[in-house]
gemmi code that builds the backbone of each chain (N, CA, C; Angstrom):
import gemmi

chains = {
    "A": [
        ("GLY", (9.981, 0.804, -16.446), (9.052, -0.115, -17.065), (8.046, -0.628, -16.060)),
        ("ALA", (7.039, -1.322, -16.575), (5.966, -1.830, -15.737), (6.506, -2.855, -14.761)),
        ("VAL", (6.043, -2.818, -13.556), (6.474, -3.785, -12.558), (5.351, -4.729, -12.191)),
        ("VAL", (4.109, -4.383, -12.567), (2.952, -5.236, -12.321), (2.156, -5.353, -13.628)),
        ("SER", (1.832, -6.560, -13.998), (1.057, -6.762, -15.219), (-0.289, -7.381, -14.892)),
        ("GLN", (-1.236, -7.174, -15.781), (-2.553, -7.782, -15.660), (-2.933, -8.384, -16.998)),
        ("HIS", (-3.674, -9.485, -16.902), (-4.151, -10.126, -18.123), (-5.517, -10.740, -17.885)),
        ("PRO", (-6.489, -10.525, -18.759), (-6.386, -9.738, -19.996), (-6.528, -8.246, -19.711)),
        ("SER", (-6.303, -7.431, -20.713), (-6.469, -5.990, -20.531), (-7.947, -5.605, -20.654)),
        ("ARG", (-8.677, -6.362, -21.449), (-10.112, -6.144, -21.532), (-10.794, -7.457, -21.907)),
        ("VAL", (-11.994, -7.622, -21.398), (-12.728, -8.857, -21.664), (-14.216, -8.559, -21.723)),
        ("ILE", (-14.859, -9.187, -22.684), (-16.311, -9.097, -22.825), (-16.869, -10.500, -22.649)),
        ("CYS", (-17.859, -10.628, -21.796), (-18.409, -11.964, -21.572), (-19.928, -11.889, -21.467)),
        ("LYS", (-20.547, -13.044, -21.571), (-21.997, -13.120, -21.441), (-22.379, -13.237, -19.976)),
        ("SER", (-23.533, -12.749, -19.655), (-24.041, -12.843, -18.291), (-24.126, -14.303, -17.859)),
        ("GLY", (-23.674, -14.588, -16.653), (-23.713, -15.945, -16.122), (-22.407, -16.697, -16.244)),
        ("THR", (-21.489, -16.196, -17.038), (-20.194, -16.857, -17.186), (-19.214, -16.335, -16.139)),
        ("SER", (-18.074, -17.029, -16.018), (-17.034, -16.621, -15.069), (-15.828, -16.093, -15.824)),
        ("VAL", (-15.180, -15.143, -15.231), (-14.022, -14.495, -15.853), (-12.864, -14.482, -14.862)),
        ("LYS", (-11.682, -14.894, -15.330), (-10.502, -14.882, -14.473), (-9.548, -13.795, -14.940)),
        ("ILE", (-9.068, -13.012, -13.974), (-8.104, -11.950, -14.244), (-6.827, -12.272, -13.486)),
        ("GLU", (-5.688, -12.168, -14.168), (-4.405, -12.465, -13.539), (-3.647, -11.173, -13.234)),
        ("CYS", (-2.943, -11.198, -12.125), (-2.096, -10.072, -11.718), (-0.729, -10.638, -11.370)),
        ("ARG", (0.300, -10.117, -12.013), (1.651, -10.621, -11.792), (2.606, -9.498, -11.419)),
        ("SER", (3.437, -9.741, -10.401), (4.536, -8.833, -10.115), (5.718, -9.316, -10.948)),
        ("LEU", (6.326, -8.407, -11.694), (7.265, -8.816, -12.731), (8.707, -9.017, -12.262)),
        ("ASP", (9.157, -8.221, -11.350), (10.560, -8.369, -10.958), (10.745, -8.326, -9.451)),
        ("PHE", (9.677, -8.650, -8.740), (9.806, -8.730, -7.294), (8.737, -9.678, -6.769)),
        ("GLN", (8.951, -10.141, -5.560), (7.982, -11.032, -4.941), (7.045, -10.225, -4.059)),
        ("ALA", (5.790, -10.556, -4.137), (4.783, -9.816, -3.393), (3.951, -10.773, -2.560)),
        ("THR", (4.164, -10.731, -1.256), (3.336, -11.581, -0.390), (1.920, -11.023, -0.280)),
        ("THR", (1.790, -9.734, -0.553), (0.483, -9.101, -0.466), (0.159, -8.379, -1.779)),
        ("MET", (-0.987, -8.699, -2.300), (-1.506, -7.985, -3.465), (-2.908, -7.516, -3.129)),
        ("PHE", (-3.370, -6.540, -3.870), (-4.675, -5.958, -3.611), (-5.481, -5.904, -4.903)),
        ("TRP", (-6.791, -6.051, -4.751), (-7.699, -5.930, -5.891), (-8.649, -4.770, -5.660)),
        ("TYR", (-8.735, -3.922, -6.671), (-9.591, -2.742, -6.614), (-10.586, -2.783, -7.769)),
        ("ARG", (-11.657, -2.026, -7.570), (-12.622, -1.830, -8.649), (-12.821, -0.322, -8.802)),
        ("GLN", (-12.921, 0.101, -10.023), (-13.081, 1.530, -10.277), (-14.184, 1.743, -11.297)),
        ("PHE", (-15.200, 2.493, -10.882), (-16.279, 2.857, -11.794), (-15.927, 4.176, -12.467)),
        ("PRO", (-16.561, 4.457, -13.614), (-16.213, 5.672, -14.370), (-16.243, 6.927, -13.516)),
        ("LYS", (-15.198, 7.715, -13.651), (-15.072, 9.005, -12.979), (-15.085, 8.874, -11.450)),
        ("GLN", (-14.742, 7.707, -10.954), (-14.662, 7.530, -9.508), (-13.280, 7.039, -9.117)),
        ("SER", (-13.025, 7.061, -7.830), (-11.727, 6.614, -7.344), (-11.688, 5.099, -7.215)),
        ("LEU", (-10.567, 4.592, -6.791), (-10.411, 3.155, -6.608), (-11.049, 2.707, -5.298)),
        ("MET", (-11.794, 1.623, -5.379), (-12.396, 1.042, -4.192), (-11.752, -0.315, -3.942)),
        ("LEU", (-11.170, -0.461, -2.756), (-10.526, -1.720, -2.425), (-11.566, -2.818, -2.270)),
        ("MET", (-11.337, -3.929, -2.950), (-12.229, -5.079, -2.843), (-11.698, -6.081, -1.824)),
        ("ALA", (-10.418, -6.389, -1.942), (-9.869, -7.434, -1.084), (-8.356, -7.375, -1.070)),
        ("THR", (-7.809, -7.926, -0.015), (-6.366, -8.082, 0.129), (-6.028, -9.542, -0.104)),
        ("SER", (-5.119, -9.776, -1.027), (-4.730, -11.130, -1.399), (-3.411, -11.477, -0.721)),
        ("ASN", (-3.422, -12.522, 0.075), (-2.240, -12.918, 0.824), (-1.729, -14.265, 0.323)),
        ("GLU", (-0.452, -14.297, -0.008), (0.132, -15.538, -0.503), (0.083, -16.601, 0.580)),
        ("GLY", (-0.475, -17.732, 0.246), (-0.519, -18.856, 1.164), (-1.648, -18.843, 2.161)),
        ("SER", (-2.510, -17.856, 2.080), (-3.652, -17.825, 3.001), (-4.864, -17.228, 2.292)),
        ("LYS", (-5.970, -17.235, 3.005), (-7.204, -16.730, 2.403), (-7.158, -15.218, 2.243)),
        ("ALA", (-7.862, -14.759, 1.234), (-7.942, -13.323, 1.021), (-8.820, -12.672, 2.081)),
        ("THR", (-8.560, -11.417, 2.330), (-9.369, -10.629, 3.255), (-10.220, -9.672, 2.440)),
        ("TYR", (-11.539, -9.814, 2.586), (-12.460, -9.025, 1.771), (-12.951, -7.800, 2.530)),
        ("GLU", (-13.154, -6.737, 1.783), (-13.726, -5.524, 2.373), (-15.228, -5.723, 2.579)),
        ("GLN", (-15.749, -4.910, 3.465), (-17.175, -5.010, 3.771), (-18.004, -4.767, 2.517)),
        ("GLY", (-18.982, -5.636, 2.302), (-19.862, -5.495, 1.156), (-19.401, -6.224, -0.090)),
        ("VAL", (-18.229, -6.799, -0.068), (-17.725, -7.548, -1.222), (-17.970, -9.033, -0.992)),
        ("GLU", (-18.680, -9.671, -1.913), (-19.038, -11.079, -1.763), (-17.849, -11.977, -2.105)),
        ("LYS", (-17.377, -12.709, -1.105), (-16.211, -13.556, -1.319), (-16.516, -14.737, -2.238)),
        ("ASP", (-17.762, -15.183, -2.268), (-18.102, -16.308, -3.135), (-18.283, -15.870, -4.580)),
        ("LYS", (-18.439, -14.598, -4.789), (-18.595, -14.086, -6.151), (-17.243, -13.671, -6.734)),
        ("PHE", (-16.422, -13.109, -5.898), (-15.104, -12.654, -6.331), (-14.052, -13.541, -5.658)),
        ("LEU", (-13.684, -14.595, -6.360), (-12.748, -15.572, -5.818), (-11.316, -15.116, -6.064)),
        ("ILE", (-10.530, -15.115, -4.998), (-9.144, -14.675, -5.111), (-8.232, -15.810, -4.706)),
        ("ASN", (-7.224, -16.030, -5.534), (-6.231, -17.061, -5.276), (-4.842, -16.468, -5.459)),
        ("HIS", (-4.072, -16.496, -4.391), (-2.696, -15.977, -4.464), (-1.777, -17.194, -4.529)),
        ("ALA", (-1.612, -17.707, -5.741), (-0.992, -19.008, -5.942), (0.509, -19.008, -5.681)),
        ("SER", (1.151, -17.880, -5.918), (2.592, -17.810, -5.722), (2.965, -16.396, -5.316)),
        ("LEU", (4.223, -16.163, -5.090), (4.668, -14.842, -4.655), (4.651, -13.815, -5.767)),
        ("THR", (4.332, -14.244, -6.973), (4.272, -13.296, -8.087), (2.940, -13.326, -8.821)),
        ("LEU", (1.966, -14.086, -8.335), (0.719, -14.223, -9.069), (-0.486, -14.250, -8.140)),
        ("SER", (-1.449, -13.397, -8.439), (-2.754, -13.451, -7.784), (-3.807, -13.434, -8.880)),
        ("THR", (-4.879, -14.185, -8.673), (-5.958, -14.191, -9.653), (-7.269, -13.801, -8.991)),
        ("LEU", (-8.086, -13.094, -9.762), (-9.438, -12.725, -9.348), (-10.399, -13.349, -10.343)),
        ("THR", (-11.313, -14.161, -9.845), (-12.324, -14.764, -10.704), (-13.680, -14.194, -10.349)),
        ("VAL", (-14.297, -13.557, -11.332), (-15.649, -13.050, -11.162), (-16.587, -14.170, -11.602)),
        ("THR", (-17.296, -14.741, -10.649), (-18.150, -15.887, -10.950), (-19.569, -15.424, -11.270)),
        ("SER", (-20.200, -16.126, -12.188), (-21.570, -15.822, -12.598), (-21.742, -14.318, -12.789)),
        ("ALA", (-20.953, -13.807, -13.692), (-20.922, -12.355, -13.891), (-22.264, -11.816, -14.376)),
        ("HIS", (-22.585, -10.632, -13.912), (-23.788, -9.926, -14.340), (-23.406, -8.543, -14.846)),
        ("PRO", (-24.273, -7.916, -15.604), (-23.929, -6.596, -16.160), (-23.451, -5.587, -15.106)),
        ("GLU", (-23.979, -5.672, -13.897), (-23.547, -4.712, -12.867), (-22.122, -4.958, -12.392)),
        ("ASP", (-21.544, -6.096, -12.792), (-20.138, -6.359, -12.469), (-19.196, -5.689, -13.466)),
        ("SER", (-19.754, -5.132, -14.515), (-18.926, -4.431, -15.500), (-18.218, -3.277, -14.809)),
        ("SER", (-16.911, -3.248, -14.955), (-16.121, -2.236, -14.269), (-14.673, -2.340, -14.721)),
        ("PHE", (-13.845, -1.492, -14.156), (-12.403, -1.519, -14.382), (-11.777, -2.126, -13.134)),
        ("TYR", (-11.144, -3.282, -13.286), (-10.552, -3.973, -12.148), (-9.041, -3.777, -12.184)),
        ("ILE", (-8.503, -3.332, -11.070), (-7.076, -3.020, -10.996), (-6.461, -3.767, -9.817)),
        ("CYS", (-5.307, -4.345, -10.050), (-4.593, -4.988, -8.948), (-3.356, -4.170, -8.608)),
        ("SER", (-2.851, -4.402, -7.413), (-1.584, -3.788, -7.030), (-0.793, -4.785, -6.216)),
        ("ALA", (0.493, -4.565, -6.172), (1.374, -5.439, -5.411), (2.239, -4.601, -4.495)),
        ("ASN", (2.372, -5.067, -3.282), (3.188, -4.367, -2.289), (4.653, -4.713, -2.469)),
        ("ARG", (5.462, -3.695, -2.525), (6.892, -3.909, -2.682), (7.621, -3.193, -1.562)),
        ("ASP", (8.484, -3.898, -0.867), (9.273, -3.283, 0.190), (10.428, -2.509, -0.427)),
        ("THR", (10.525, -1.251, -0.069), (11.628, -0.424, -0.558), (12.349, 0.169, 0.644)),
        ("LEU", (13.405, 0.902, 0.371), (14.150, 1.533, 1.454), (13.296, 2.545, 2.205)),
        ("ARG", (12.262, 3.070, 1.525), (11.409, 4.071, 2.136), (10.136, 3.448, 2.698)),
        ("GLY", (10.152, 2.103, 2.810), (8.973, 1.427, 3.330), (8.204, 0.748, 2.227)),
        ("GLU", (6.952, 0.460, 2.489), (6.155, -0.253, 1.503), (5.599, 0.702, 0.454)),
        ("THR", (5.618, 0.256, -0.778), (5.029, 1.017, -1.868), (4.177, 0.078, -2.696)),
        ("GLN", (2.985, 0.544, -3.058), (2.112, -0.260, -3.910), (2.300, 0.154, -5.357)),
        ("TYR", (2.504, -0.836, -6.187), (2.610, -0.617, -7.629), (1.393, -1.251, -8.292)),
        ("PHE", (0.778, -0.495, -9.182), (-0.483, -0.912, -9.772), (-0.304, -1.507, -11.153)),
        ("GLY", (-1.167, -2.452, -11.447), (-1.233, -2.986, -12.787), (-1.977, -2.031, -13.708)),
        ("PRO", (-2.005, -2.338, -14.996), (-2.647, -1.454, -15.976), (-4.160, -1.566, -15.994)),
        ("GLY", (-4.720, -2.502, -15.249), (-6.171, -2.623, -15.178), (-6.745, -3.578, -16.207)),
        ("THR", (-7.923, -4.090, -15.888), (-8.675, -4.962, -16.797), (-10.087, -4.414, -16.920)),
        ("ARG", (-10.471, -4.131, -18.151), (-11.831, -3.624, -18.395), (-12.747, -4.803, -18.632)),
        ("LEU", (-13.735, -4.984, -17.763), (-14.699, -6.085, -17.900), (-16.049, -5.533, -18.318)),
        ("LEU", (-16.574, -6.098, -19.370), (-17.914, -5.753, -19.836), (-18.743, -7.025, -19.883)),
        ("VAL", (-19.803, -7.030, -19.114), (-20.692, -8.192, -19.073), (-21.974, -7.852, -19.818)),
        ("LEU", (-22.255, -8.639, -20.836), (-23.425, -8.351, -21.658), (-24.668, -9.063, -21.143)),
    ],
    "B": [
        ("THR", (-13.411, 5.241, 10.192), (-12.995, 5.154, 8.797), (-12.123, 6.360, 8.446)),
        ("GLN", (-10.952, 6.079, 7.884), (-10.081, 7.173, 7.497), (-10.502, 7.698, 6.142)),
        ("LEU", (-10.562, 9.021, 6.039), (-10.968, 9.632, 4.793), (-9.889, 10.590, 4.325)),
        ("LEU", (-9.698, 10.622, 3.019), (-8.809, 11.587, 2.405), (-9.636, 12.474, 1.489)),
        ("GLU", (-9.611, 13.753, 1.748), (-10.343, 14.706, 0.940), (-9.386, 15.392, -0.012)),
        ("GLN", (-9.714, 15.333, -1.292), (-8.876, 15.985, -2.285), (-9.617, 17.195, -2.850)),
        ("SER", (-8.884, 18.267, -3.058), (-9.506, 19.470, -3.606), (-8.523, 20.229, -4.492)),
        ("PRO", (-9.037, 20.917, -5.504), (-10.432, 20.845, -5.946), (-10.713, 19.522, -6.662)),
        ("GLN", (-11.946, 19.218, -6.880), (-12.279, 17.964, -7.530), (-11.971, 18.025, -9.027)),
        ("PHE", (-12.217, 19.187, -9.627), (-11.939, 19.397, -11.046), (-11.167, 20.700, -11.209)),
        ("LEU", (-10.246, 20.704, -12.158), (-9.457, 21.903, -12.405), (-9.114, 21.956, -13.883)),
        ("SER", (-9.463, 23.078, -14.510), (-9.143, 23.270, -15.921), (-8.348, 24.553, -16.049)),
        ("ILE", (-7.130, 24.449, -16.566), (-6.269, 25.614, -16.642), (-5.618, 25.686, -18.014)),
        ("GLN", (-5.006, 26.834, -18.263), (-4.308, 27.057, -19.513), (-2.856, 26.603, -19.388)),
        ("GLU", (-2.326, 26.111, -20.473), (-0.922, 25.718, -20.512), (-0.052, 26.873, -20.015)),
        ("GLY", (0.924, 26.540, -19.177), (1.836, 27.552, -18.663), (1.484, 28.069, -17.278)),
        ("GLU", (0.263, 27.816, -16.849), (-0.149, 28.284, -15.519), (0.411, 27.374, -14.430)),
        ("ASN", (0.460, 27.917, -13.231), (0.841, 27.127, -12.054), (-0.414, 26.714, -11.301)),
        ("LEU", (-0.335, 25.636, -10.548), (-1.492, 25.189, -9.774), (-1.031, 24.429, -8.550)),
        ("THR", (-1.898, 24.444, -7.539), (-1.666, 23.648, -6.332), (-2.951, 22.917, -5.984)),
        ("VAL", (-2.836, 21.645, -5.708), (-3.988, 20.847, -5.280), (-3.664, 20.202, -3.946)),
        ("TYR", (-4.724, 19.785, -3.250), (-4.551, 19.398, -1.867), (-5.154, 18.034, -1.557)),
        ("CYS", (-4.594, 17.452, -0.524), (-5.049, 16.154, -0.028), (-5.047, 16.263, 1.490)),
        ("ASN", (-6.225, 16.223, 2.109), (-6.331, 16.476, 3.535), (-7.053, 15.349, 4.261)),
        ("SER", (-6.641, 15.133, 5.490), (-7.271, 14.097, 6.307), (-7.171, 14.478, 7.771)),
        ("SER", (-8.051, 13.900, 8.561), (-7.965, 14.086, 10.006), (-7.122, 12.975, 10.639)),
        ("SER", (-6.696, 12.029, 9.819), (-5.927, 10.884, 10.309), (-4.443, 11.047, 9.977)),
        ("VAL", (-3.633, 10.411, 10.764), (-2.193, 10.388, 10.522), (-1.851, 9.152, 9.699)),
        ("PHE", (-1.014, 9.333, 8.707), (-0.593, 8.226, 7.864), (0.909, 8.004, 8.006)),
        ("SER", (1.319, 6.757, 7.909), (2.747, 6.474, 7.972), (3.441, 6.950, 6.706)),
        ("SER", (2.731, 6.966, 5.605), (3.258, 7.549, 4.377), (2.080, 7.936, 3.494)),
        ("LEU", (2.368, 8.756, 2.522), (1.322, 9.188, 1.600), (1.879, 9.116, 0.191)),
        ("GLN", (1.070, 8.622, -0.704), (1.520, 8.443, -2.080), (0.634, 9.231, -3.030)),
        ("TRP", (1.241, 9.777, -4.051), (0.517, 10.450, -5.117), (0.647, 9.615, -6.389)),
        ("TYR", (-0.492, 9.441, -7.055), (-0.539, 8.710, -8.309), (-1.174, 9.594, -9.377)),
        ("ARG", (-0.822, 9.293, -10.617), (-1.495, 9.918, -11.761), (-2.073, 8.801, -12.616)),
        ("GLN", (-3.335, 8.972, -12.987), (-4.005, 7.935, -13.764), (-4.599, 8.529, -15.022)),
        ("GLU", (-4.340, 7.886, -16.138), (-4.953, 8.294, -17.402), (-6.100, 7.337, -17.703)),
        ("PRO", (-7.067, 7.787, -18.494), (-8.250, 6.948, -18.774), (-7.864, 5.581, -19.317)),
        ("GLY", (-8.466, 4.536, -18.750), (-8.221, 3.189, -19.237), (-6.911, 2.583, -18.802)),
        ("GLU", (-6.208, 3.241, -17.888), (-4.936, 2.711, -17.415), (-4.916, 2.674, -15.900)),
        ("GLY", (-3.960, 1.916, -15.355), (-3.826, 1.878, -13.908), (-3.087, 3.104, -13.398)),
        ("PRO", (-3.211, 3.389, -12.109), (-2.493, 4.534, -11.531), (-0.980, 4.312, -11.598)),
        ("VAL", (-0.268, 5.389, -11.853), (1.191, 5.344, -11.899), (1.727, 6.145, -10.723)),
        ("LEU", (2.579, 5.529, -9.945), (3.117, 6.185, -8.768), (4.009, 7.359, -9.158)),
        ("LEU", (3.724, 8.507, -8.543), (4.559, 9.689, -8.765), (5.579, 9.836, -7.642)),
        ("VAL", (5.109, 9.733, -6.413), (6.006, 9.968, -5.290), (5.427, 9.342, -4.031)),
        ("THR", (6.304, 9.011, -3.111), (5.930, 8.601, -1.766), (6.596, 9.552, -0.787)),
        ("VAL", (5.809, 10.123, 0.107), (6.369, 10.985, 1.153), (6.151, 10.293, 2.488)),
        ("VAL", (7.161, 10.369, 3.310), (7.155, 9.599, 4.552), (7.325, 10.484, 5.785)),
        ("THR", (8.204, 11.449, 5.685), (8.568, 12.268, 6.846), (7.726, 13.538, 6.883)),
        ("GLY", (7.222, 13.872, 8.070), (6.458, 15.108, 8.218), (7.282, 16.308, 7.787)),
        ("GLY", (6.682, 17.176, 6.970), (7.400, 18.342, 6.477), (8.234, 18.088, 5.235)),
        ("GLU", (8.262, 16.861, 4.793), (9.095, 16.501, 3.648), (8.619, 17.171, 2.367)),
        ("VAL", (9.575, 17.615, 1.564), (9.283, 18.180, 0.251), (10.062, 17.379, -0.790)),
        ("LYS", (9.357, 16.935, -1.814), (10.021, 16.199, -2.883), (9.665, 16.835, -4.216)),
        ("LYS", (10.650, 16.893, -5.077), (10.438, 17.476, -6.395), (10.642, 16.427, -7.480)),
        ("LEU", (9.742, 16.479, -8.451), (9.808, 15.589, -9.601), (9.608, 16.476, -10.823)),
        ("LYS", (10.724, 16.968, -11.359), (10.699, 17.909, -12.485), (9.855, 19.128, -12.119)),
        ("ARG", (8.715, 19.339, -12.748), (7.902, 20.521, -12.468), (6.886, 20.281, -11.354)),
        ("LEU", (6.915, 19.122, -10.754), (5.973, 18.784, -9.690), (6.671, 18.845, -8.341)),
        ("THR", (6.040, 19.519, -7.386), (6.571, 19.613, -6.032), (5.537, 19.063, -5.067)),
        ("PHE", (5.930, 18.102, -4.279), (5.046, 17.458, -3.312), (5.501, 17.828, -1.914)),
        ("GLN", (4.529, 18.098, -1.059), (4.855, 18.396, 0.330), (3.974, 17.565, 1.249)),
        ("PHE", (4.570, 17.016, 2.273), (3.857, 16.259, 3.293), (3.745, 17.164, 4.507)),
        ("GLY", (2.561, 17.287, 5.074), (2.369, 18.159, 6.208), (3.165, 17.716, 7.430)),
        ("ASP", (3.466, 18.668, 8.291), (4.272, 18.370, 9.473), (3.647, 17.271, 10.324)),
        ("ALA", (2.330, 17.271, 10.397), (1.617, 16.291, 11.216), (1.305, 15.001, 10.456)),
        ("ARG", (1.742, 14.929, 9.236), (1.537, 13.736, 8.373), (0.055, 13.414, 8.191)),
        ("LYS", (-0.746, 14.489, 8.076), (-2.168, 14.290, 7.825), (-2.577, 14.841, 6.462)),
        ("ASP", (-1.734, 15.645, 5.858), (-2.139, 16.273, 4.621), (-0.940, 16.435, 3.692)),
        ("SER", (-1.254, 16.725, 2.458), (-0.205, 16.861, 1.456), (-0.675, 17.805, 0.366)),
        ("SER", (0.270, 18.375, -0.323), (-0.057, 19.226, -1.461), (0.817, 18.862, -2.648)),
        ("LEU", (0.286, 19.168, -3.816), (1.004, 18.961, -5.075), (0.966, 20.273, -5.842)),
        ("HIS", (2.127, 20.800, -6.151), (2.221, 22.037, -6.918), (2.844, 21.715, -8.270)),
        ("ILE", (2.195, 22.190, -9.323), (2.726, 21.997, -10.680), (3.079, 23.367, -11.245)),
        ("THR", (4.295, 23.478, -11.681), (4.774, 24.731, -12.277), (4.685, 24.632, -13.793)),
        ("ALA", (4.182, 25.690, -14.389), (4.108, 25.769, -15.862), (3.470, 24.509, -16.448)),
        ("ALA", (2.205, 24.312, -16.095), (1.509, 23.093, -16.512), (1.514, 22.919, -18.031)),
        ("GLN", (1.566, 21.662, -18.442), (1.565, 21.312, -19.857), (0.402, 20.360, -20.142)),
        ("PRO", (-0.057, 20.314, -21.378), (-1.168, 19.401, -21.706), (-0.896, 17.959, -21.297)),
        ("GLY", (0.350, 17.568, -21.301), (0.695, 16.213, -20.880), (0.474, 15.953, -19.404)),
        ("ASP", (0.230, 17.007, -18.635), (-0.057, 16.834, -17.212), (-1.518, 16.459, -16.986)),
        ("THR", (-2.313, 16.529, -18.009), (-3.735, 16.196, -17.893), (-3.913, 14.775, -17.379)),
        ("GLY", (-4.823, 14.616, -16.425), (-5.082, 13.283, -15.892), (-5.772, 13.361, -14.546)),
        ("LEU", (-5.962, 12.201, -13.945), (-6.562, 12.095, -12.619), (-5.435, 11.929, -11.604)),
        ("TYR", (-5.372, 12.816, -10.633), (-4.341, 12.763, -9.613), (-4.965, 12.222, -8.328)),
        ("LEU", (-4.434, 11.134, -7.864), (-4.950, 10.454, -6.688), (-3.920, 10.508, -5.574)),
        ("CYS", (-4.384, 10.834, -4.371), (-3.506, 10.671, -3.229), (-4.009, 9.471, -2.431)),
        ("ALA", (-3.111, 8.812, -1.772), (-3.463, 7.622, -1.007), (-2.581, 7.558, 0.227)),
        ("GLY", (-3.214, 7.318, 1.352), (-2.482, 7.231, 2.605), (-2.318, 5.788, 3.044)),
        ("LEU", (-1.163, 5.505, 3.568), (-0.864, 4.147, 4.035), (-0.821, 4.146, 5.556)),
        ("THR", (-1.565, 3.219, 6.142), (-1.481, 3.036, 7.577), (-0.720, 1.759, 7.857)),
        ("GLY", (-0.296, 1.624, 9.097), (0.481, 0.440, 9.417), (-0.329, -0.833, 9.358)),
        ("ALA", (-1.660, -0.680, 9.638), (-2.495, -1.867, 9.719), (-2.759, -2.464, 8.352)),
        ("ASN", (-2.320, -3.681, 8.125), (-2.633, -4.440, 6.910), (-2.085, -3.822, 5.626)),
        ("SER", (-1.314, -2.772, 5.738), (-0.705, -2.139, 4.557), (-1.725, -1.678, 3.539)),
        ("LYS", (-2.939, -1.382, 3.951), (-3.959, -0.952, 3.007), (-3.829, 0.534, 2.719)),
        ("LEU", (-4.085, 0.857, 1.466), (-4.095, 2.257, 1.048), (-5.512, 2.802, 1.126)),
        ("THR", (-5.635, 4.001, 1.636), (-6.903, 4.719, 1.594), (-6.781, 5.790, 0.529)),
        ("PHE", (-7.646, 5.733, -0.473), (-7.570, 6.653, -1.591), (-8.516, 7.828, -1.418)),
        ("GLY", (-8.077, 8.984, -1.888), (-8.984, 10.100, -2.056), (-9.776, 9.901, -3.335)),
        ("LYS", (-10.731, 10.802, -3.572), (-11.578, 10.664, -4.754), (-10.892, 11.134, -6.027)),
        ("GLY", (-9.776, 11.818, -5.858), (-9.024, 12.224, -7.031), (-9.330, 13.636, -7.500)),
        ("ILE", (-8.380, 14.183, -8.225), (-8.512, 15.519, -8.813), (-8.334, 15.371, -10.311)),
        ("THR", (-9.358, 15.767, -11.051), (-9.276, 15.685, -12.509), (-8.703, 16.996, -13.038)),
        ("LEU", (-7.521, 16.917, -13.608), (-6.836, 18.103, -14.126), (-6.863, 18.081, -15.645)),
        ("SER", (-7.248, 19.222, -16.199), (-7.239, 19.385, -17.650), (-6.402, 20.618, -17.971)),
        ("VAL", (-5.376, 20.445, -18.782), (-4.518, 21.553, -19.174), (-4.745, 21.816, -20.661)),
        ("ARG", (-5.272, 22.996, -20.952), (-5.614, 23.347, -22.330), (-4.399, 23.925, -23.040)),
        ("PRO", (-4.184, 23.507, -24.275), (-3.027, 24.045, -25.026), (-3.222, 25.529, -25.348)),
    ],
}
model = gemmi.Model(1)
for chain_id, residues in chains.items():
    chain = gemmi.Chain(chain_id)
    for i, (resn, *xyz) in enumerate(residues, 1):
        res = gemmi.Residue()
        res.name, res.seqid = resn, gemmi.SeqId(i, " ")
        for name, pos in zip(("N", "CA", "C"), xyz):
            atom = gemmi.Atom()
            atom.name, atom.element = name, gemmi.Element(name[0])
            atom.pos, atom.b_iso = gemmi.Position(*pos), 0.0
            res.add_atom(atom)
        chain.add_residue(res)
    model.add_chain(chain)
structure = gemmi.Structure()
structure.add_model(model)
structure.setup_entities()
């Protein structure tokens, strides 16, 4: 079964509004979660690393004031797209790091489709 | 910047055929993961390979990690339409636990 959930699965909003996406690890604690963006027919692009109890680490070119990340607990990270514009429309996917016997493994959420009108 | 090159980028085959796809890099990874993604969904982990030379089998899928831990291959035996999807490889480095993704291989299996 799914080990990482995302909510909502899809959202449509007006330009200029803010949208919050939640990512939850369901049966394990994740000190580190990741947020990705994926455009049609392209691979996943890492946006930022979300660390529980500290500030997120953003990849080069990703605006931290536009994409606010809060890792509120060991099972929850949120991504808020502030003042969304049509070019922010994309598929946003989170993942959570899980320690296993074979080392770290990232488990991905089902994604959130954002459409900004 | 570490890069993972996946090939071929697109592959369309008939049901029942065998295929091999590749994931290559000039960098060494502590582990490499293969994911399968269907449209509108998140990637689903298929396998993690850690040891150089390691071979892992998942039903009709065989994964191999190169001896130098820089490359990997995925072989599918007797492909089925249900195998259709985007296959992504991703390498994990020790630094920050970040995954580096390849661009993916779009596989289409025709009935």
